[in-house]
RODO-2510 file (C-alpha; in nm, 4 decimals, decimal comma):
residues 167
     n   res          X          Y          Z
     1     m    -3,3596   -19,6895     3,9048
     2     s    -3,3781   -19,3241     4,0155
     3     g    -3,4646   -19,2869     4,3747
     4     a    -3,3249   -19,6264     4,4821
     5     p    -3,1325   -19,6215     4,8150
     6     w    -2,8080   -19,7095     4,6384
     7     d    -2,8513   -19,4414     4,3631
     8     h    -2,5840   -19,1849     4,4274
     9     g    -2,5571   -19,0762     4,0624
    10     l    -2,2982   -19,3352     3,9863
    11     p    -2,3637   -19,6205     3,7393
    12     l    -2,3698   -19,9707     3,8875
    13     c    -2,1028   -20,2177     3,7884
    14     r    -2,2542   -20,5343     3,6294
    15     v    -2,5105   -20,5678     3,8981
    16     r    -2,8791   -20,6221     3,8906
    17     i    -2,9316   -20,4961     4,2499
    18     d    -3,3033   -20,4523     4,2393
    19     l    -3,3666   -20,8058     4,1026
    20     w    -3,1245   -20,9688     4,3429
    21     c    -3,2525   -20,7903     4,6490
    22     s    -3,6185   -20,8764     4,5710
    23     r    -3,5146   -21,2380     4,5032
    24     v    -3,3400   -21,2826     4,8352
    25     g    -3,5642   -21,0599     5,0437
    26     l    -3,3056   -20,7986     5,1348
    27     r    -3,3453   -20,4350     5,1900
    28     s    -3,2036   -20,2523     4,8847
    29     t    -2,9368   -20,0532     5,0644
    30     i    -2,6359   -20,1571     4,8611
    31     g    -2,4205   -19,8674     4,7419
    32     p    -2,2371   -19,8271     4,4108
    33     c    -1,9151   -20,0202     4,3594
    34     l    -1,7098   -19,8921     4,0701
    35     s    -1,8044   -19,5924     3,8576
    36     q    -1,7998   -19,7621     3,5186
    37     g    -1,5354   -19,6344     3,2986
    38     s    -1,3777   -19,4100     3,5511
    39     g    -1,1592   -19,6625     3,7292
    40     e    -1,2247   -19,4839     4,0550
    41     l    -1,3755   -19,6417     4,3722
    42     s    -1,6707   -19,4870     4,5382
    43     a    -1,6690   -19,4418     4,9128
    44     a    -1,8606   -19,7686     4,9594
    45     s    -1,7331   -20,0103     5,2218
    46     n    -1,5717   -20,3412     5,1461
    47     m    -1,8946   -20,5184     5,2325
    48     e    -2,0955   -20,2942     4,9939
    49     h    -1,8505   -20,3795     4,7182
    50     l    -1,8582   -20,7447     4,7971
    51     e    -2,2432   -20,7375     4,8086
    52     q    -2,2477   -20,5745     4,4658
    53     i    -2,0177   -20,8334     4,3174
    54     v    -2,2307   -21,1176     4,4527
    55     g    -2,5524   -20,9285     4,3570
    56     g    -2,4721   -20,9940     3,9938
    57     l    -2,4694   -21,3742     4,0374
    58     p    -2,7810   -21,5664     3,9804
    59     e    -2,9606   -21,7019     4,2875
    60     a    -2,6830   -21,5906     4,5251
    61     s    -2,7774   -21,4875     4,8790
    62     r    -2,6121   -21,3626     5,1875
    63     v    -2,6510   -21,5613     5,5137
    64     d    -2,5054   -21,4413     5,8402
    65     i    -2,4048   -21,7214     6,0616
    66     e    -2,5079   -21,6423     6,4211
    67     a    -2,3005   -21,9311     6,5658
    68     w    -1,9900   -21,7622     6,4145
    69     g    -2,0690   -21,4195     6,5683
    70     g    -2,2891   -21,3087     6,2727
    71     e    -2,0157   -21,3574     6,0148
    72     p    -2,1493   -21,3330     5,6622
    73     t    -2,1394   -21,6030     5,4005
    74     f    -2,2547   -21,5913     5,0500
    75     r    -2,4364   -21,8981     4,9121
    76     v    -2,5820   -22,0458     4,6075
    77     g    -2,8097   -22,3526     4,6260
    78     g    -2,7442   -22,3707     5,0059
    79     k    -2,3652   -22,4021     4,9529
    80     n    -2,1072   -22,1415     5,0531
    81     f    -1,8870   -21,9916     4,7894
    82     v    -1,7550   -21,6952     4,9972
    83     f    -1,6977   -21,6572     5,3685
    84     t    -1,6084   -21,3150     5,4970
    85     s    -1,5356   -21,1143     5,8061
    86     t    -1,8098   -20,8742     5,9156
    87     d    -1,6084   -20,5785     5,7615
    88     a    -1,5086   -20,7822     5,4548
    89     t    -1,1391   -20,7245     5,5195
    90     t    -1,0935   -21,1007     5,4926
    91     i    -1,2535   -21,3157     5,2381
    92     t    -1,2358   -21,6955     5,1833
    93     l    -1,3286   -21,8472     4,8533
    94     k    -1,2708   -22,1583     4,6443
    95     l    -1,0468   -22,1712     4,3397
    96     p    -0,9239   -22,4520     4,1188
    97     k    -0,6320   -22,6116     4,3046
    98     d    -0,3761   -22,4988     4,0489
    99     e    -0,5075   -22,1361     4,0540
   100     a    -0,5245   -22,1432     4,4345
   101     a    -0,1546   -22,2454     4,4426
   102     a    -0,0618   -21,9717     4,2032
   103     v    -0,2577   -21,7035     4,3995
   104     i    -0,0971   -21,8136     4,7258
   105     a     0,2510   -21,8092     4,5698
   106     t     0,2159   -21,4641     4,4135
   107     d    -0,0051   -21,2737     4,6532
   108     s     0,1388   -21,1873     4,9978
   109     q    -0,2207   -21,1205     5,1171
   110     a    -0,3413   -21,4743     5,0338
   111     a    -0,3017   -21,7926     5,2314
   112     p    -0,4499   -22,1432     5,2209
   113     t    -0,7590   -22,1647     5,4333
   114     g    -0,7267   -22,3461     5,7651
   115     y    -0,9345   -22,6472     5,8833
   116     g    -0,7919   -22,8517     5,5875
   117     l    -0,9941   -22,6577     5,3359
   118     g    -0,6724   -22,5173     5,1764
   119     r    -0,5819   -22,8552     5,0237
   120     h    -0,9261   -22,8383     4,8421
   121     g    -0,8520   -22,4994     4,6780
   122     w    -0,9981   -22,2630     4,9445
   123     v    -0,8038   -21,9494     4,9841
   124     s    -0,8192   -21,6701     5,2408
   125     v    -0,7468   -21,3201     5,1202
   126     t    -0,6910   -21,0113     5,3338
   127     l    -0,8124   -20,6867     5,1836
   128     d    -0,7109   -20,3308     5,2809
   129     r    -0,9834   -20,0986     5,4093
   130     r    -0,9916   -19,9276     5,0631
   131     p    -0,8641   -20,1768     4,8042
   132     s    -0,7564   -20,0372     4,4599
   133     t    -0,9844   -20,0734     4,1578
   134     a    -0,7471   -20,3395     4,0216
   135     r    -0,7716   -20,5361     4,3470
   136     w    -1,1554   -20,5297     4,3250
   137     q    -1,1399   -20,6573     3,9693
   138     e    -0,9165   -20,9418     4,0845
   139     v    -1,1487   -21,0197     4,3800
   140     e    -1,4476   -21,0083     4,1497
   141     e    -1,2896   -21,2635     3,9154
   142     w    -1,2108   -21,4902     4,2095
   143     i    -1,5601   -21,4661     4,3440
   144     r    -1,7090   -21,5444     4,0038
   145     t    -1,4755   -21,8432     3,9840
   146     s    -1,5705   -21,9607     4,3293
   147     y    -1,9366   -21,9298     4,2450
   148     s    -1,8889   -22,1288     3,9241
   149     l    -1,7178   -22,4044     4,1168
   150     i    -1,9989   -22,4334     4,3748
   151     a    -2,3177   -22,3381     4,1954
   152     p    -2,5472   -22,5933     4,0153
   153     r    -2,4327   -22,6415     3,6554
   154     r    -2,7147   -22,4384     3,4966
   155     l    -2,6305   -22,1398     3,7110
   156     a    -2,2541   -22,1770     3,6740
   157     r    -2,2969   -22,2022     3,2955
   158     q    -2,4751   -21,8579     3,2975
   159     v    -2,1781   -21,6982     3,4730
   160     l    -1,9286   -21,8716     3,2520
   161     d    -2,1119   -21,7623     2,9378
   162     e    -2,1112   -21,4020     3,0626
   163     d    -1,7391   -21,4251     3,1252
   164     q    -1,6532   -21,5553     2,7755
   165     p    -1,5041   -21,2825     2,5521
   166     s    -1,7336   -21,1671     2,2624
   167     s    -1,6194   -21,2704     1,9265
***
Protein backbone atom coordinates (compact mmCIF):
# COMPACT_ATOMS: atom_id res chain seq x y z
CA UNK A 1 0.00 0.00 0.00
CA UNK A 2 2.99 2.23 -0.47
CA UNK A 3 2.09 5.70 -1.64
CA UNK A 4 -1.40 5.62 -0.18
CA UNK A 5 -2.45 8.94 1.41
CA UNK A 6 -2.59 7.30 4.86
CA UNK A 7 0.80 5.60 4.52
CA UNK A 8 3.08 7.35 6.98
CA UNK A 9 5.39 4.38 7.52
CA UNK A 10 3.25 2.92 10.32
CA UNK A 11 1.39 -0.38 9.97
CA UNK A 12 -2.40 -0.19 9.93
CA UNK A 13 -4.33 -1.71 12.83
CA UNK A 14 -6.72 -4.47 11.66
CA UNK A 15 -8.06 -2.32 8.87
CA UNK A 16 -8.62 -2.90 5.20
CA UNK A 17 -8.77 0.81 4.37
CA UNK A 18 -8.34 0.51 0.63
CA UNK A 19 -11.17 -2.02 0.28
CA UNK A 20 -13.45 -0.10 2.59
CA UNK A 21 -12.87 3.25 0.91
CA UNK A 22 -13.51 1.85 -2.54
CA UNK A 23 -16.63 0.07 -1.28
CA UNK A 24 -18.18 3.20 0.22
CA UNK A 25 -16.84 5.68 -2.33
CA UNK A 26 -14.73 7.76 0.06
CA UNK A 27 -11.41 9.43 -0.55
CA UNK A 28 -8.64 7.36 1.00
CA UNK A 29 -7.35 9.98 3.43
CA UNK A 30 -7.57 8.01 6.65
CA UNK A 31 -4.38 8.08 8.72
CA UNK A 32 -2.86 5.28 10.79
CA UNK A 33 -4.39 4.51 14.15
CA UNK A 34 -2.16 2.42 16.37
CA UNK A 35 1.32 1.35 15.46
CA UNK A 36 0.96 -2.42 15.81
CA UNK A 37 3.00 -3.79 18.63
CA UNK A 38 4.29 -0.43 19.85
CA UNK A 39 1.29 0.50 21.98
CA UNK A 40 1.76 4.13 20.95
CA UNK A 41 -0.79 6.35 19.32
CA UNK A 42 0.01 8.21 16.15
CA UNK A 43 -0.87 11.87 15.83
CA UNK A 44 -4.11 10.99 14.06
CA UNK A 45 -7.27 12.76 15.21
CA UNK A 46 -10.06 11.03 17.09
CA UNK A 47 -12.11 10.96 13.88
CA UNK A 48 -9.26 9.30 11.99
CA UNK A 49 -8.97 6.65 14.71
CA UNK A 50 -12.73 6.13 14.67
CA UNK A 51 -12.78 5.84 10.87
CA UNK A 52 -10.00 3.26 11.03
CA UNK A 53 -11.88 1.12 13.53
CA UNK A 54 -15.07 1.30 11.48
CA UNK A 55 -13.07 0.71 8.29
CA UNK A 56 -12.37 -2.84 9.46
CA UNK A 57 -16.07 -3.70 9.62
CA UNK A 58 -17.78 -5.22 6.58
CA UNK A 59 -20.13 -2.94 4.63
CA UNK A 60 -19.90 -0.13 7.18
CA UNK A 61 -20.15 3.43 5.92
CA UNK A 62 -20.03 6.98 7.22
CA UNK A 63 -23.03 9.24 6.65
CA UNK A 64 -22.93 12.89 7.74
CA UNK A 65 -26.39 14.11 8.75
CA UNK A 66 -26.89 17.62 7.38
CA UNK A 67 -30.06 18.14 9.46
CA UNK A 68 -27.89 17.65 12.58
CA UNK A 69 -25.22 20.15 11.50
CA UNK A 70 -23.21 17.59 9.55
CA UNK A 71 -22.73 15.25 12.51
CA UNK A 72 -21.26 11.93 11.40
CA UNK A 73 -22.90 8.58 11.87
CA UNK A 74 -21.59 5.15 10.99
CA UNK A 75 -24.04 2.69 9.49
CA UNK A 76 -24.42 -0.85 8.29
CA UNK A 77 -27.40 -1.93 6.22
CA UNK A 78 -28.85 1.58 6.53
CA UNK A 79 -28.91 1.40 10.37
CA UNK A 80 -26.77 3.50 12.69
CA UNK A 81 -24.38 1.72 15.02
CA UNK A 82 -22.29 4.78 16.02
CA UNK A 83 -23.24 8.44 16.33
CA UNK A 84 -20.42 10.93 16.92
CA UNK A 85 -19.65 14.59 17.27
CA UNK A 86 -17.77 16.13 14.34
CA UNK A 87 -14.47 15.94 16.26
CA UNK A 88 -15.27 12.48 17.67
CA UNK A 89 -14.85 13.58 21.27
CA UNK A 90 -18.30 12.16 21.98
CA UNK A 91 -19.49 8.84 20.59
CA UNK A 92 -22.78 7.05 21.09
CA UNK A 93 -23.12 3.33 20.52
CA UNK A 94 -25.32 0.38 21.41
CA UNK A 95 -24.31 -2.30 23.89
CA UNK A 96 -26.19 -5.22 25.42
CA UNK A 97 -28.26 -3.76 28.31
CA UNK A 98 -26.22 -5.47 31.03
CA UNK A 99 -22.92 -4.35 29.49
CA UNK A 100 -24.27 -0.80 29.05
CA UNK A 101 -25.23 -0.72 32.74
CA UNK A 102 -21.75 -1.94 33.73
CA UNK A 103 -20.00 0.65 31.52
CA UNK A 104 -22.15 3.47 32.90
CA UNK A 105 -21.52 2.32 36.47
CA UNK A 106 -17.73 2.03 36.09
CA UNK A 107 -16.78 4.72 33.55
CA UNK A 108 -17.17 8.35 34.61
CA UNK A 109 -17.02 9.39 30.93
CA UNK A 110 -20.07 7.26 29.99
CA UNK A 111 -23.76 8.04 30.41
CA UNK A 112 -27.03 6.62 29.13
CA UNK A 113 -27.98 8.25 25.84
CA UNK A 114 -30.86 10.71 25.94
CA UNK A 115 -34.14 10.61 24.03
CA UNK A 116 -35.03 7.30 25.73
CA UNK A 117 -32.29 5.42 23.87
CA UNK A 118 -30.37 4.70 27.09
CA UNK A 119 -32.99 2.22 28.27
CA UNK A 120 -32.29 0.21 25.11
CA UNK A 121 -28.54 -0.05 25.72
CA UNK A 122 -27.33 3.09 23.92
CA UNK A 123 -24.40 4.71 25.75
CA UNK A 124 -22.74 8.08 25.13
CA UNK A 125 -19.01 8.21 25.86
CA UNK A 126 -16.81 11.29 26.07
CA UNK A 127 -13.26 10.92 24.77
CA UNK A 128 -10.26 13.10 25.53
CA UNK A 129 -8.61 14.86 22.59
CA UNK A 130 -5.81 12.24 22.74
CA UNK A 131 -7.17 9.07 24.36
CA UNK A 132 -4.70 6.43 25.52
CA UNK A 133 -4.03 3.23 23.62
CA UNK A 134 -5.99 1.32 26.28
CA UNK A 135 -8.97 3.65 25.82
CA UNK A 136 -8.93 3.16 22.02
CA UNK A 137 -8.87 -0.61 22.52
CA UNK A 138 -11.91 -0.31 24.79
CA UNK A 139 -13.69 1.94 22.28
CA UNK A 140 -12.88 -0.48 19.46
CA UNK A 141 -14.41 -3.36 21.42
CA UNK A 142 -17.57 -1.32 22.06
CA UNK A 143 -17.84 -0.29 18.40
CA UNK A 144 -17.46 -3.90 17.24
CA UNK A 145 -20.13 -4.92 19.77
CA UNK A 146 -22.47 -2.16 18.60
CA UNK A 147 -21.90 -3.18 14.99
CA UNK A 148 -22.64 -6.83 15.82
CA UNK A 149 -25.93 -5.86 17.49
CA UNK A 150 -27.09 -3.73 14.55
CA UNK A 151 -25.64 -5.47 11.46
CA UNK A 152 -27.46 -8.16 9.49
CA UNK A 153 -26.65 -11.60 10.92
CA UNK A 154 -24.27 -12.66 8.15
CA UNK A 155 -22.14 -9.54 8.67
CA UNK A 156 -22.34 -9.68 12.45
CA UNK A 157 -21.22 -13.31 12.32
CA UNK A 158 -18.09 -12.31 10.35
CA UNK A 159 -17.09 -9.84 13.07
CA UNK A 160 -17.95 -12.22 15.90
CA UNK A 161 -15.89 -14.96 14.24
CA UNK A 162 -12.90 -12.57 13.96
CA UNK A 163 -13.23 -11.72 17.65
CA UNK A 164 -13.20 -15.35 18.81
CA UNK A 165 -9.88 -16.37 20.35
CA UNK A 166 -7.90 -18.85 18.25
CA UNK A 167 -7.64 -22.31 19.77
